[in-house]
C-alpha positions in Angstrom: -0.1 0.1 0.0 1.1 3.4 -0.7 1.3 5.0 2.4 1.2 8.8 1.3 0.1 10.6 -2.2 0.4 13.6 -3.3 -3.5 14.9 -4.4 -4.4 16.2 -7.8 -7.2 18.6 -8.5 -10.1 16.1 -9.8 -12.1 19.4 -11.0 -12.4 23.2 -11.4 -15.2 25.6 -11.3 -16.0 29.3 -11.4 -18.4 30.3 -8.9 -21.6 32.1 -10.2 -22.6 35.0 -7.9 -26.5 35.9 -8.2 -29.0 38.1 -7.1 -31.1 37.0 -4.7 -33.0 40.6 -3.7 -32.0 44.1 -3.5 -29.9 43.1 -0.1 -28.7 39.8 -1.2 -26.1 38.5 -3.4 -25.2 34.5 -3.3 -23.4 32.5 -4.8 -23.0 28.2 -4.6 -19.6 27.1 -4.2 -21.1 23.9 -3.8 -24.6 23.6 -5.1 -27.0 21.5 -3.1 -28.3 17.9 -4.4 -25.0 16.3 -5.1 -25.0 14.3 -1.8 -23.0 11.3 -2.7 -20.3 13.2 -4.1 -19.8 15.9 -1.8 -19.9 13.5 1.3 -19.7 14.7 4.2 -20.8 18.1 2.8 -24.1 19.1 1.5 -23.6 22.8 0.1 -21.4 25.6 0.8 -23.2 29.0 0.2 -20.8 32.9 -0.2 -23.2 35.6 1.1 -23.3 38.9 0.9 -26.4 40.7 2.5 -27.7 43.5 4.6 -30.3 43.2 8.1 -33.7 41.4 6.6 -32.5 39.4 4.1 -32.7 36.1 6.4 -35.4 35.5 9.1 -35.8 33.2 12.1 -35.3 29.2 10.7 -35.0 25.9 11.9 -31.9 23.2 11.0 -32.2 19.5 11.9 -29.5 16.7 11.2 -26.6 19.0 10.6 -23.8 21.1 11.7 -22.8 24.3 9.9 -19.8 26.1 9.7 -20.1 29.8 9.1 -17.2 32.0 8.5 -17.0 35.4 8.1 -14.9 36.9 5.6 -15.8 40.8 6.0 -18.3 42.8 7.8 -20.0 41.1 11.0 -23.1 39.1 12.4 -25.1 38.8 15.1 -26.5 35.4 15.7 -29.8 33.9 18.2 -29.9 30.9 18.8 -32.6 28.5 20.5 -30.7 26.1 22.0 -29.1 28.6 24.6 -31.7 31.7 24.5 -28.7 33.8 23.7 -27.3 35.7 21.1 -24.0 37.3 20.3 -21.8 38.5 17.3 -19.2 37.6 14.7 -16.6 39.5 13.2 -14.2 39.2 10.4 -12.3 36.2 10.9 -14.1 34.6 13.4 -15.7 30.6 12.4 -18.9 29.5 14.3 -19.9 25.9 14.3 -23.6 25.2 15.0 -24.5 21.8 15.6 -28.3 21.7 14.9 -28.6 18.4 16.2 -32.5 17.2 16.9 -33.6 20.9 16.6 -32.8 24.6 16.5 -34.2 27.8 15.5 -31.9 30.7 15.1 -31.2 33.9 12.6 -28.1 35.7 11.6 -27.9 39.5 10.9 -26.0 42.4 10.2 -26.3 45.7 12.1 -29.2 48.3 10.4 -27.0 49.7 7.4 -24.1 47.1 7.8 -23.1 44.1 5.3 -21.5 41.3 6.0 -19.7 38.6 3.6 -19.6 35.0 4.8 -19.1 31.5 3.9 -21.6 28.5 5.1 -21.1 25.4 4.7 -23.6 22.4 5.5 -22.0 19.1 6.9 -23.7 16.1 7.5 -24.6 14.4 10.6 -23.9 10.6 11.0 -27.2 9.0 11.7 -26.4 7.7 14.9 -25.8 11.7 15.8 -28.9 13.3 14.0 -30.9 14.0 17.0 -28.0 14.7 19.2 -28.6 17.9 21.6 -27.7 21.2 19.7 -24.3 23.0 20.3 -22.5 26.5 19.3 -18.9 26.8 19.2 -18.0 30.4 18.4 -14.4 30.6 17.8 -12.6 34.1 17.5 -10.2 34.7 14.6 -7.5 35.9 17.4 -7.9 32.4 18.9 -7.0 30.5 15.9 -4.1 28.1 16.1 -1.4 29.1 13.4 0.8 27.3 11.6 3.5 29.4 10.0 5.9 28.3 7.1 8.1 30.4 5.1 6.0 32.8 2.9 2.8 31.2 4.2 0.2 31.3 7.7 -2.3 28.6 7.6 -5.1 29.5 10.3 -6.5 26.3 11.5 -10.4 26.7 12.2 -11.3 22.8 12.4 -9.1 19.9 12.4 -5.0 20.2 11.7 -2.7 21.2 9.3 1.3 19.8 10.4 1.4 19.5 13.9 -1.0 22.3 14.6 -4.6 21.4 15.8 -7.5 23.1 16.6 -9.6 22.1 19.7 -12.9 22.7 17.7 -15.4 19.7 18.6 -16.9 17.9 15.5 -19.0 15.3 15.0 -17.4 14.7 11.8 -13.8 14.9 11.8 -13.6 18.3 9.5 -10.8 19.9 8.4 -11.5 23.5 7.8 -8.4 25.9 7.4 -7.7 28.9 5.8 -4.7 29.7 4.0 -2.4 32.9 3.3 0.5 32.6 1.0 3.1 35.0 -0.2 3.5 35.1 -3.8 6.4 32.8 -5.0 6.3 30.6 -1.9 4.8 26.6 -2.1 3.0 25.4 1.2 1.2 21.7 1.3 -1.6 20.9 3.7 -1.8 17.2 4.9 -5.0 15.0 5.0 -6.0 11.3 5.6 -6.1 9.2 2.4 -10.2 8.7 2.5 -10.9 12.7 3.0 -13.3 14.4 0.7 -11.6 18.0 -0.2 -12.1 21.3 -1.7 -10.6 24.7 -2.0 -12.3 27.9 -2.7 -9.9 31.0 -3.5 -11.0 34.0 -2.0 -8.1 36.5 -3.0 -5.2 36.0 -5.6 -3.9 33.5 -8.1 -2.3 29.9 -7.8 -1.1 26.6 -9.0 -2.6 23.4 -7.1 -2.0 19.8 -7.0 0.2 17.4 -8.2 -1.2 18.1 -12.0 -0.7 21.9 -11.5 -4.4 23.4 -12.3 -3.8 27.4 -12.2 -6.9 28.7 -10.4 -7.7 32.5 -9.3 -10.4 34.8 -7.1 -14.0 33.0 -7.2 -12.8 29.9 -8.5 -13.3 26.2 -6.7 -11.6 23.0 -7.0 -12.0 19.2 -6.1 -9.5 17.5 -4.6 -8.3 14.2 -6.8 -8.9 11.0 -4.5 -6.0 9.3 -2.5 -7.0 5.9 -3.4 -6.1 3.2 -1.2 -3.2 5.7 0.7 -3.5 6.3 4.6 -1.9 9.8 4.1 -2.2 12.6 1.6 -1.3 16.0 1.0 -2.1 19.3 -1.7 0.4 21.4 -2.4 -0.5 25.1 -2.8 1.9 27.2 -4.8 1.1 31.2 -5.1 1.7 32.9 -8.4 0.5 36.1 -6.8 -0.8 36.6 -3.2 -3.2 34.0 -2.5 -5.8 33.7 0.2 -7.7 30.1 0.0 -10.3 28.1 2.3 -9.2 24.0 2.6 -12.1 22.2 3.8 -12.1 18.3 4.2 -13.8 15.6 5.6 -14.2 11.5 5.9 -17.6 10.3 3.4 -20.3 9.2 5.7 -21.7 6.8 2.7 -25.2 6.9 4.3 -28.6 7.8 3.0 -29.6 11.3 2.4 -33.1 13.1 1.9 -33.1 16.8 2.5 -36.0 19.4 2.7 -35.7 22.7 2.9 -33.7 23.3 6.4 -33.9 19.5 7.7 -31.4 16.5 6.6 -32.1 13.4 7.6 -31.6 9.3 6.4 -35.6 8.5 5.6 -38.8 10.9 4.1 -40.3 9.9 7.1 -37.8 11.7 9.6 -38.7 14.6 7.3 -42.0 14.5 8.1 -41.3 14.0 11.4 -39.2 17.2 11.7 -41.9 19.2 10.2 -44.6 18.0 12.0 -42.5 18.9 15.2 -41.7 21.9 13.9 -45.1 22.8 13.4 -46.8 21.5 16.8 -43.9 23.1 19.0 -41.9 19.9 20.2 -39.2 20.6 17.7 -36.6 22.0 20.1 -37.6 20.4 23.6 
């Protein structure tokens, strides 16, 4: 068995931003519906919005990772009955589990630019108790290499590890790479992985794919390798998000804000939401 493999880029695409309303623009980095291909991820949205774009809404059966690129956002959740503020560089990991009702909104007149990643929960954890983890940017552990800084929001990079708790062991890092520098991110061989370019341009993977701001990439398989890594070279000053995790290989039924394993469980989620037992 090959114990370590250099990953290539399997697919590259340009994210199309569209107007949702006069206060909301969004681009689907991972479009919903490709459940088996993206496993354990469900979707990744890039949103730019003002207050009023979203209202209170429920979730069940997933975890969400919210990463604030610019601006700030206020959040309220039914799990704790409290609120808080996420600012530029902060991340929140919300475990919806059996059910939360929450809202995310900027202050009046402000705009926020963020990414939100939906991660599927394993069948055994679908109805776990809700949980929120707010990670301030200043507290994120950092791996430093020559010409590069890797901020480890979840999982690990080299010997730097995050304390973030996940039901699915997701790696979520922000990589800042100076022009001309090269750095690698290590991943377990069975992880599905993705990259999104926030700023600049670079050359990625063993097959040396060139990508620029607004483009996303799907990492190639590591086959049977125990370990793998993806190489990143900055053609100009580069800022990317890399996220990866092990596929669950379980049935997925999704409808609206609920992601379960069967249609019966989806119907039950809607019934619980209607009759007031959703968050008990």
